N, C-alpha and C positions, 0 to 999 in steps of 0.2 A: 504493500500500500504506500502511496505517496505521503510524504510529510505534510502536515497541515500548515497553511499560511492563514493566520488569523489577522483580520484587518478591521480596525475601528471605522465608524462612520463619521460622526461629528468631529470636526477638526482635522480629519484625515481625507475623507472623500468629499465632504461638503462643509461649507462655512457659513451657511445661512442660519439665521436665528428665528425662533417663533415670533410672529407678529412683526416681521422685518419691514413690511411696507408701512408701518406706522412712522417709520423714520422719514418717510417722504412728506415734505411740507405740503404737498397737495392732498394728502389724506385728511379726511375730516377729523380723525382722531389723533392727528399728529402730536398735539400738545400732551397726549397721554402716553406717548411712547416710552419715556423713562419711567413713568409711574407704573405702567403695566409690568415692565421688566423687573423693577424693584420689588413690587408687591409679590410677584410670583417667586422670583429666583433669589431674592435677598431676605425678604421678610417671612417667607413661608417655605423654608427648605424641606421641612418634613412632608409637607403637601406634595412637593416636587418628587421626593423619594417615593411617596405612595403612588404617584402618577407613573413613575418609572417601573414600579413593581406590580402594576395591575390592580391597584386598590381604588383607583378613580379613573374617570374618563376625560377626554378633551372637552366634552360638553360640560361636565361638572366644573372643570377648571375655568372655562370661559364664563360660566354662570357666576362663579365666585368673584371673578374679576369685575364682571359687569355690575354685580351687587355692590362691591366695595367702592368702585369708582363712579357709580351711578351712570353707567353706559348702557346702551341698548344691546341686549344679549344677542339677538339675531344678527345684528350688524357686526358686532365684534366676532362672533363665531364664523360668520361668512368671511371676514378678513382673515381669520386664523386658517380656515380650510383652504382658501385661495392661496395664501402664502405657502402653506405646506405643499400644495400641488405645484408650486413654482420654485421649490428648492432646486438650486443648481447643483447637480452632482457631476463631477468632472468626467466627461466621456473619455478623455485622454487617459485618465487613471484607470477607468473601468476596462477600456480596451487593452491596456497594459496587463491588468490582472487576468483578463481573458486569455492573453497569450501565455501567462504563467501556469495555466491549468494543466499543461503537459508535464510540469515538474511538481506542482503542488495541488493538494486538495484545498480549495479556497473556501474560507468561512468568514462571512461578515458577522462580527460579534459586536452588537451595539447596546449600550444602555440607553433606551429610548422609550417613547410613549406609544399609545395606541394609534396615534396619528401617523406614525412611521409606516405601519402596515396598511392603514386605511387610505392615506393620501400621498405619501412620499413615494413608496414603492410603485404603485400603479402609474405614477407620472414618470417613472424612471425604469422602464422595462429592461434596460441593459444591465441593471443590477442583478436580475434573475439569471442572465446569461453569464455574467462574470463570476458569480459565486455558486459553488455546489450547495452551500447551505447559508441561510441568513437567520441568525438567532438574535432576538430582541428581548431585552430584560422584561418588558411588559408581559410577554407570553411566558417567559421562564419563571416569572415571579421572584426574581432575584437579580441583584447587581453583579457585576463581574467579580469573580473570585477564582482562586487557583484550582479549586475542585472542579469547576466547570471545564476548564481547559484540560485537566487530567482525564476527566470522564470522556470528553470528546475524543481525545487521542486514543484512549483505551478502546472505545467503541469502534474506532476506525482501524485498530490494530497497529498503531504506530507508537513510538516512544516520544513523549513530549519534548525531550531534549533535542530531538531532530526537527522540531517544529519551529516556526517563526511567528512572532507577533509584531504588528505595526500599530502603534497607538500613540495618541498625543498626551496620555496621562502618565505622570511620573509614578503615581501609586500603582497603577496597573502594570507598567513595565517592570517595576521593582519586584512585585510579588511573582510575576511570571519568571523572572530570572532566578528565583529560588529553586526552580526545577532544573537549573543549568541549561535552560533553553535560551534561544536568541530572541531578545526583545529590543525593538528599536523605537525610541521615542522621537517622533517627528510630526511636524505639522506644516501646512503650506503646500499648495499643489506642486510647485517646482521641486521642493525638497522631497516630497513623497514620491514623485516620479523618479528622481535620482535613486532613492532607496529601492524602489521596485526594480529598476533597471539593473541594479547591482546584485540582485538575487540570482 
């Protein structure tokens, strides 16, 4: 069996953020851009953790934001869904990963939300071609941990020390290295491409 190439999504393959269009001054909710981001990702980190592990939905999060900031839920949720459907995922990187499938069993392992499967993946069909498997924390009900990577390697009949991880998280790359496997902390399309080409 081929060694596994584990690749992160956010910060590696894509750099968009939820509600990114609120940053556009032409958006009616432009003035709420920072408030939405702060409310969700700074002031309610446990809620984000619950969202990442399947305990709440995108609808629930947007309803919470709408209630807290006195915004129209339908409008806010429409913006959220549209932004997710317009996440830019680097086709250059995906095509490079596709070319590596002759050497590696490719797995996208992302700590992400329900919107990843519902809106982001359908809008980026090349993801399904580039990866043998796509694992999202929302569906797994857990964030990245070493036992996940070990179990995946075991199921595929390979040694984890022969596998490779590409991720932008210091924490994730550090615990992956505990298994004596190769972990590369990298972000930015150009640097990720260099990393992939060097494999």
